[in-house]
C-alpha beads as a LAMMPS data file, in Angstrom:
LAMMPS data file: protein, C-alpha beads

65 atoms
64 bonds

1 atom types
1 bond types

-500.0 500.0 xlo xhi
-500.0 500.0 ylo yhi
-500.0 500.0 zlo zhi

Masses

1 110.0

Atoms # bond

1 1 1 -354.971 -416.072 -191.095
2 1 1 -355.868 -414.793 -187.812
3 1 1 -358.830 -415.657 -185.868
4 1 1 -362.379 -414.003 -187.096
5 1 1 -362.848 -411.329 -184.626
6 1 1 -366.532 -412.794 -184.035
7 1 1 -365.219 -415.983 -182.607
8 1 1 -362.543 -413.282 -180.710
9 1 1 -365.388 -411.369 -179.340
10 1 1 -367.335 -414.560 -178.381
11 1 1 -364.283 -416.185 -176.681
12 1 1 -363.522 -413.298 -174.874
13 1 1 -366.510 -413.532 -172.985
14 1 1 -366.316 -417.301 -172.563
15 1 1 -369.352 -417.924 -174.914
16 1 1 -369.841 -421.559 -176.211
17 1 1 -370.905 -421.546 -179.662
18 1 1 -374.537 -422.536 -178.733
19 1 1 -374.790 -419.745 -176.257
20 1 1 -373.699 -417.344 -178.793
21 1 1 -375.756 -419.032 -181.553
22 1 1 -378.982 -418.714 -179.405
23 1 1 -377.768 -414.450 -178.967
24 1 1 -377.464 -413.910 -181.988
25 1 1 -380.328 -415.944 -183.428
26 1 1 -378.668 -418.627 -185.413
27 1 1 -377.816 -422.284 -185.316
28 1 1 -373.962 -423.309 -184.346
29 1 1 -373.551 -424.435 -187.700
30 1 1 -374.133 -421.214 -189.154
31 1 1 -371.831 -419.322 -186.384
32 1 1 -369.021 -421.962 -186.975
33 1 1 -368.647 -421.673 -190.428
34 1 1 -369.149 -417.591 -190.338
35 1 1 -366.151 -417.658 -187.756
36 1 1 -364.557 -419.929 -190.280
37 1 1 -364.845 -417.763 -192.500
38 1 1 -366.769 -420.306 -195.039
39 1 1 -369.996 -418.498 -195.206
40 1 1 -371.112 -414.658 -194.937
41 1 1 -373.978 -413.498 -193.006
42 1 1 -377.037 -411.854 -194.754
43 1 1 -377.285 -408.262 -194.163
44 1 1 -379.912 -409.040 -191.767
45 1 1 -377.989 -411.163 -189.620
46 1 1 -374.790 -408.976 -190.270
47 1 1 -376.664 -406.247 -188.986
48 1 1 -377.849 -407.954 -185.802
49 1 1 -374.206 -409.326 -184.939
50 1 1 -373.056 -405.491 -185.221
51 1 1 -375.514 -404.394 -182.902
52 1 1 -375.282 -407.029 -180.456
53 1 1 -371.383 -407.076 -180.372
54 1 1 -369.630 -403.589 -181.594
55 1 1 -368.028 -405.071 -184.051
56 1 1 -367.605 -403.225 -187.272
57 1 1 -369.283 -404.587 -190.762
58 1 1 -365.326 -405.130 -192.130
59 1 1 -365.184 -407.556 -188.722
60 1 1 -368.406 -409.028 -189.382
61 1 1 -367.806 -409.869 -192.503
62 1 1 -364.121 -411.400 -191.884
63 1 1 -362.185 -408.888 -193.924
64 1 1 -360.546 -407.173 -190.916
65 1 1 -356.988 -408.428 -192.185

Bonds

1 1 1 2
2 1 2 3
3 1 3 4
4 1 4 5
5 1 5 6
6 1 6 7
7 1 7 8
8 1 8 9
9 1 9 10
10 1 10 11
11 1 11 12
12 1 12 13
13 1 13 14
14 1 14 15
15 1 15 16
16 1 16 17
17 1 17 18
18 1 18 19
19 1 19 20
20 1 20 21
21 1 21 22
22 1 22 23
23 1 23 24
24 1 24 25
25 1 25 26
26 1 26 27
27 1 27 28
28 1 28 29
29 1 29 30
30 1 30 31
31 1 31 32
32 1 32 33
33 1 33 34
34 1 34 35
35 1 35 36
36 1 36 37
37 1 37 38
38 1 38 39
39 1 39 40
40 1 40 41
41 1 41 42
42 1 42 43
43 1 43 44
44 1 44 45
45 1 45 46
46 1 46 47
47 1 47 48
48 1 48 49
49 1 49 50
50 1 50 51
51 1 51 52
52 1 52 53
53 1 53 54
54 1 54 55
55 1 55 56
56 1 56 57
57 1 57 58
58 1 58 59
59 1 59 60
60 1 60 61
61 1 61 62
62 1 62 63
63 1 63 64
64 1 64 65
C-alpha cells in the first residue's frame, strides 16, 4: 500500500509529526493513526486538514488508492 497523502504532504514539507499535529490541532498519536490508515478523522478535523493542506476529501480519508 502506498503512503497516506497526509504523510506525503508532511514529509515534503520536512515537518515532524509533532509540528504537523500542532498545526492540525491533534496529538502525534492521532496523526500517526490517520497516516497509518488505522483511523479516520472526524468531519470537522477532515475539513481542517483539507483547508490546511489542500488535499481532497478522498486523500484525507485515505481512499485515494
